[in-house]
N, C-alpha and C positions, 0 to 999 in steps of 0.2 A: 346121402349127400354129404353129411358132415365128415365122413371118413375121407372124402376127396380132399378136403381142405387140410386135414391132418397129414395126409400123404404128401401134399405139395410143400407143406412146412418142413417136413422131414427131408424131402429131396433137396430143397434150397439150402438146408444146413450141411449137406454133404460137401466134403472138401476135395474129393477126387473128381476132376472135371469129366473124365471119360465115363466113369460110373454114373455121374449125374446126368450126362447126356443120354445114356442108355435108359436110365430110369425115367426120364422125362418122356422119351419116346414110348416106352411101355405104358406109362401113366395115361397118355392121351390115346393110345391105341385102345386101352380099356374103356376110357370115357366115351370115345366115339362110338363104341359098340354097345354101350349099356342102355337100358331103358330108363328114361327120366321119370322120376316119381310123379304122380298126378298132382301133388301139391308141394310147395316149397316156400319157406319164409326164411330168407338169408339172415335177417336180424335175430330171430329167435333160435334158429338152428346153428348158426355159425358165430356171429358176433357175440351173442349172449351164451349160446350153448357151449362154445369152446372158450372164448376169451374172458367173458365176464365170470363164467363159472370157475375157470382155473386161475386166472390172474386178475381178480377184480380191482386190485389196488395199483396195478401197473399203469404208468402214464401212457395214455392212448393218443393225446392231442395236446400240443403246445401252441398257444397263440401269442404273437407279440406285435405290438404297434411300433414300427421302426422310428416314428417321430418322437414318441414319449418314452420308448423302451420299456413300457409296462407290459408284463407278460402274465398269462394265466395258464394253468395246467389242469387237465381233466383226465381222470382215470377211466378205464373201461367201464367201471360201474357208474361213474359220474355221467358219462355220455348216455348210458342206458337209461338212467333215471331222468335225465333231461328230455330224452326222446319220449319217454312214457308220459311225462307231464304234458307235453304238447299233444300227444295222442288223446289223453283224457280231456284236455281243454277243448280240442276240436270235436270230440265225441259229444260233449255236453251241448254243442251247437249244431249237432246233426250231421257232422262230417265223418265219413268213414270209407269203407272199401268201395272202390270204383270212382270216388270223387277225385278231383285233381287239385294240385297246389302249384301255382306259379311262384317261383322263388327268384326274385329280382333284387338281390343284395350283393354287395361286394364281399371280400373276404372278412368274415366275422364268425364267431363260434356258432351262431344260430343256424348257419347253413349246414353245419354238420349235424346239429340236433334235428333239424327239419328233415334232412335226407334219411336219417335213421328212422324217424317217426313215420315217414311216408311208406317206407318199405315194410315196416312192421305192421302198420295199420292197413296196408293195401291201397294206399292213396297214390294216385299217379303223380309223379313229380314232373314238373315242367321247368327245367332250368332256363333262366331268362337273363341275358346279359344286361348289365346296367347301362350299356351304351345304346340301347334301343331308342329310336326316335318315335314320335307319336304315330307316324304312319306305319312303321313296322309293328308297333305294339297293337295298334287297332286291327291290323290284319290277323294277328295271332288271337286276339280276343274274339273276333268274328268267326275265325276258323275253329277255335276250341275255347268255348266259354269257360272262364275261370270260376271255380268254386271257392277257392281260398287264394289270397294273394299275400305273400310275405315280401315286404320291401323295407328298404332303409329310407330315411327321411329325404334324402336327395332325389329319390325316385317317386315320391308321393305325388308331386305336382303333375308330372307327365302321365302317371297312371290315372289320376282323377280326370284329367283331360280326355283320356281314352274311354274311361267309363261313361262320361257324358256323351261323347261322340257316338259310341256304339250302343248305348242304352242298356248295357249288361248290368246285372246286379250281383256281385259276388256275395256269397253267404257270410264270409269272414274276411276282414282286411286287417292284417297284422303288420305293425311297423316296429322296427328296431329303433327305439327312441320314442318320441311323442309327436303326434300330428292330429289335428282336428278331424273327427269322423273316423279315426282309426283306433284299433285296440293296441295299446302298448304291449310289446312282447313281455314286459315285466309281469303282466297279469298271468302269464302261463305258469310262472313259478309257484303259484298258489295251488295248482292242481296236484293230484296224487302222483307219486313216482312209481306206481305199480300199474301195469297194463297188460292185457292179454293180446297175443298176436293174432292177426287175422289169418284165416285159413285160405291163403292165396293159391289159386291154381298155377301150376308151373307155366302155363302159356298165357296167363293174364298179363296184359300190358301194364307195366308199372313205371315206365320212363318214356317221356315224349320229348324228343329233341327236334326243334325246328332247324333245318339245315338248308343252305343255299343250293339252288339249282341253276341250270344254264338257260332254260327256255321258259321259266315261269317263276312264280313267287315261291318263297320257302316251302319245303315239304316237311311233313311230320314223320320222323323216324320213330317207330314204336319198338321198344325193347321190353322183354318180358321179365317175370319174376326170376327166371333162370338165365336168360341170355346175357344179362349184364353181370349179375353177381357171380354166377358160375362160369360165364364166358371169360371173365377176367382172370380165371385160372391160367389162361394162356399168357396174359400180361404179367401175372405174378411170377410165372416161371421164366419169362423173358427178362424181366427186370432183376429177378434173383433176390428179392428181399427176404430177410430172416427176422424172427421175433426180436432179436437183439438190436435191430437197426433203428436209427433215428432218421426218418425219411423227410425229404423236402421236395416239393414240386412247385415250379413257378407257373401257375396257371390261375386264371380267374374263374369263379363260379359262373355258370351260364353256358359253359362249353363242355363238350364230352371229355376233353383231356383232364379237366378237374376231377370228374367222376372216376376216370381211370386211375390217376396217379396220386390224387390227394385223398381218395376215399377207399375204393375197393381194394387196390393192391396192398396198401399198408395194413388195412384191417383184415384182409384175407390172410396175411402173414402173421398177424398179431404183433405188428411193429408199432412204433410211435411215429405219428405224423406231425409235422410242424407247419405253421402258416405265418407269414409276415405281411402285415398291412402296411402299405406305403402309398404316398401320393404320386411320386414320380420315381422311376427306377434309377437308383444310383448304384453303380457297380460295386464300389468299395463298401458302401454302407451295407449292401445286401450280403456280400461275401463275409464281411465282419460278423453279421448275424449268423451265417452258417457256421463260422468258427466258434462263436460264442455258445451255440447250442450243440456243438460237437456232432453236426450232421454227418451221417455215414453214407447215405445214398441221396443223390441230388439229380433231379430231372428238370430240364429247361428246354425251351425252343431254340432253334439255331440263331435267331436274332439276338437272344440274350447271351448265348455262348460267344458270339462274335464281340459283343460289348465287354464281356468279362475278360477275354484274353487280351483286349486292347487297353484294359484299365491298369492302374498302378497296383500291382499285387504285393508290393514289398511289405513285409511285416504281418501279412495275413496267414494265420496258421490253420491250414486245412488238412492237417495230418490225420485227422479222424476219418476223412473221406475215403471210402473204399470202392464206390461205384459212381460213375457219372453217366447220365443217360440223356438222350435227345430224341425228340419226335416233332413232326410238323412239316418239315421239308428237308431235302438232302443237305448235309453238313459238309462244308468244304474241308479237305484233308488238313490244311494248314492250321485250322482251329484245333483239330484233334491233337496234332503234334504239339502245339504250344501249350494246351491245357495239360497234356501228359507231362511236359517238361516242368510245369509248376506243381502239379499235385501227385504225379506218378500214376494217375488213373487215365484210362483211355475212354473217351466219350463213345458209348455204344448207341448206335442209331437203331430205331425200330419204327415200324409202319403199321398203321391201321386206319380205320374210318369211324365216323359216327355210327355207321351201320354195323360195325364189327368191334372186335377187341384186337389185341396185337396179333397180326397175321404173319408179318415178316420182320426179322430183326437180327441183332447180334446178341444172343444169350450170353450168360456169364462165361461159359467155356470157350466163347469165341473171342474174348477180349484181346488175347495175344495173337489171334489168327485172322483179325479183321483185314480187309483189303480197302485201301483208300478209295472212297467214292461208292463202295458197295453198301447197300442197306441191309445186307445179311442173308439169312436163310429162312425158309418158311417154318412157321410153328406147326408141329404135328397135330394141333387141334384142327387145322385147316388143310384141305387137299388143294393147295395152290398150284395153278398152272398158267400157261400163256395160250392165248387163242389168236389166230390170224383174223383178218377182216371177214373171212367166210365162216368163222366159227370152228375151224379145225384146230385141234390142239397142236401146239408147236413143241417138238421134242428135240430139235437140234439147238445147240448152244449158239449164243451171239446173234440171235434173231430177235427183233423187237416185236412185241405183241401186246394184246390186252391182258391185264392181270385179271384172272377169273378164279372163282372158287368152284371146284367140281362138286356136284351134289349127287352124283350117281350112286355112290356108296354110303354116304352119310351126310346129313346136314349139320354143320358145326354148331355146337352149343352156343357159341358166341355171336352167331349171325342174327341180325334183327328179324323181327317177325313180319313187319309190313310197313310200307308207307301208308299211314292211316288215311283212309278216304281217297286214295289215289291209285286205283287199279291200273290205270294207263302207265304210270311210272313203274309199277311193279312188273308189268309185262315187258317193259323195255330193258330191265336189268336182270330178270330171271328168264333166260332163254336156253332151251335145249339142255337142261341139266347143268347149266352154268349160272353163277351169279357174277355179273360184270361189275367190277369195282369202279370203272371209269378212268383207271390209270393205266399207263403203259410202261413196260419194263423189258429187260432181257435177263438171261442168266448165262453164266459162262460154263465151261466144261467141268469145273470143280463144284458147281452148284451155288456159287455166289450170285446174288441178284443185284441188278443195277437199274435204278429208277430213271425213267426217261421223261415222264411228264403226264399231264392230264390228257386223257383221250377226248374228253369233252372240253368245255370252255370255262369251268370253274377256275377262278384265280386264287392262287395261294400267296398271300402277302403276310410276312411275319408269321404269326401263328393262326391266321384267320383264313377262312374259305369264303370267297365273295362271288356271288352269282352275277354275271354281267347284265342279266335282264333287269334286276333292280336298279342298277346304276343307269342303264339306258332309259328306263322308264322315268327316272327322276330328271334326266337331261331333257327328254322330249317334252316335259311339262313346261319348259321355258319357251316363250313364244318365238324366240329367234331360232330355235332348233327344229329342223324338219325331220332329221333322222340321226341316230347315234349307233355306233358299234363299239363295244367295250371289250378289251382283251388285257392280258397280263404282259407287261413289258419286263424283260430280264433286269434284275437289279442285284448287285453283289451283297447288299445288306439285308434286304427284305425278301429275296428270292424273286418276287415279282412286284411290280407296281401297277396300279390300276391306270390304264390309258384309255382315253376316249377319242375315237375318231368321230368328228361332228360335221354333219352336212347341214348347212344353214338354210333357213327359209328364204324365199325369193326377196331380194332387196336388202338382205343382211350381208355384212362383210366381216370376215374374221379379223380380230384386232386384239391387242392386249387388253383393252377396256372390256371387250365382250368376254374374253377368257376369264378375267377377274370376276365378272358378273356371274358367269356359269359356275366358277368355283364356289362363290358365296351361295348361289342357288342350291347346289347339292349339299352344302354344309347344313342348310336349313331342313333338308329332307332325310338325309341318310346318316347312319352312324359314321363317326369320324373315320373309322378304318376303311370304310367303303368308298369314300369320295375319290374322284379322279385325282391323280397326282400329275398327269400329263394330259393336255388337251391339244389335239391337232385338228385344224379345220381342213376339210377335204371336199372335193366336188362329188366324189362317189366312193363307194366301198365295193370290194369284190362280192359277187353273189352267185348262187347256183341258178340253174335254169328256172327253178321254181320260185326264185326270189329270196331264198334264205341267205343271210349273211355268211360268207365264208371266213369265219374268224381265224381258221387255221392259216389262211393266207396272210392275214394281218399279223398274227403271231410270228409267222416265219419272217415277215418283213422286219419286225422288231429285232429278232435274233440276228438277222443278217446286217442290220444297220451298224455302222461303225460308231464306236464310243465317242469319237470326236465330233460327231454330227450333232450340233446343238441348235438352238433357236436361230442363230445367225446363219446357219446353213439351210435350215428348213424354216422358212419365214413364218409359216402359220402354225408352228408348234410352240406350246407354252407350258412351262414347268411351274408347279405349285410353289416350290421353294424360292422362285425368283420374284415372288410377290410379297414385299414387306408389309403390305396392307393386311395380309392374312396372319393369324396368330401362329407364332412359332411352335406352340404346343401341338399343332395339328400336322406338323411337317413329317 
């Protein structure tokens, strides 16, 4: 397995684009047909076996607080030693292979230490966003009991509340800082910095991501010791990182995108990764940090790209930047053009899921051949196709279909193993030798792919995926609400906004006062990025004969609605940003 990583490093270093494209195709053809070893430990065989062994003193990670401008550097050897100390600290407390660790911390060095430690020790990592509400966290604890919790001080109170509510007893509670009843992470530093790697089976689940669904509560996506570390060879090739690169990714821990671009890709390539801690994203401050650290490759979601191109860029020197990357939702062509005018780099879009690694995108050799609005070409790791509603493969260009992964010849290394404990969901996405992504697209006669939207009802707002069921459930808890239907409404800045169609209980009347009450109600239950931004009071919503809400009709109505149609035109529609009573931070 180690040779695969050495090969991709050498390929990414090639200067001839045509030769690089051919070598990538041959590389994945070989990978797709090879037998995966029975056991694999990415940390011991790749991170340590290649990088720590060959370049122990090379800077692997740079962390900076943008408020204080204090920065810390860690070499590849430093990171290995820090991970080993945590492994030994946990081992002394009975934690090892097949146990799990919830990681609910913001950007801080400890998230890198812990991620390395989990993989090396065979501990299942459970990335957990710091925006979790008590309700959301209780569901996760009840569904998958935590053995270890790593948190920052701001998360301690809500975690303790959930521990009391669920009655669970974690074996170890670690806090970055100090909190009563918790072990300070500082105590980890006293452990030995030498540790043996666990003999993890290749198909052992090592990563558990909770992800939003359309008809139920969050599901658990299980990735294995191979599917994420080796699966991200596709992302490493798509992004084109080299060992000489200084990479930056604007993503928070707790989400799959952080693991993609802040962890596996730079460390697969033996590059340097940077992380900037901030309280609120200020475009100029952030870009100044990129310039200060001479970042060469930069990945951000479309929402951030739109902010950056609209900022005052005068005097910011990004001459070191050679690659700009985007993922999350389609990026409008004007942003790409404006960023290219400032930096000389074209933002290359790519696409994947929590369930996969990079599947479709614009690899480095496509930078000058991209087409405005296209999200690229399939990665040769995946046999990507389109299927019609009857499950027949679409072979003609310019027809919209379901994005599927064909499994008849091989199962991609980067595809997840299972929705843990949810065979019904598994059977709904793995059908007749296809894996259904839940997205729709088309391709043109030249092989360029064009994203159309979700085939299901998951809402994509900024860099988040939001399941309507969770939002509907929160609304229905209010006594004035009889029924709710939640969809994504088109938005030029965030791609979609969460919109709720609300049917009121008998005797209730839609009003500004009630809308405000419902906004506040959801803020108390849901993470801030999930709350409705638009509430419309309606008498009914379209349904199927069997009584299921036809969200597609509601989405289509939003798409067709004129931009000028506002609350004064639709009397019972209320917009979050029109309420000064609500905090501007949540808008």
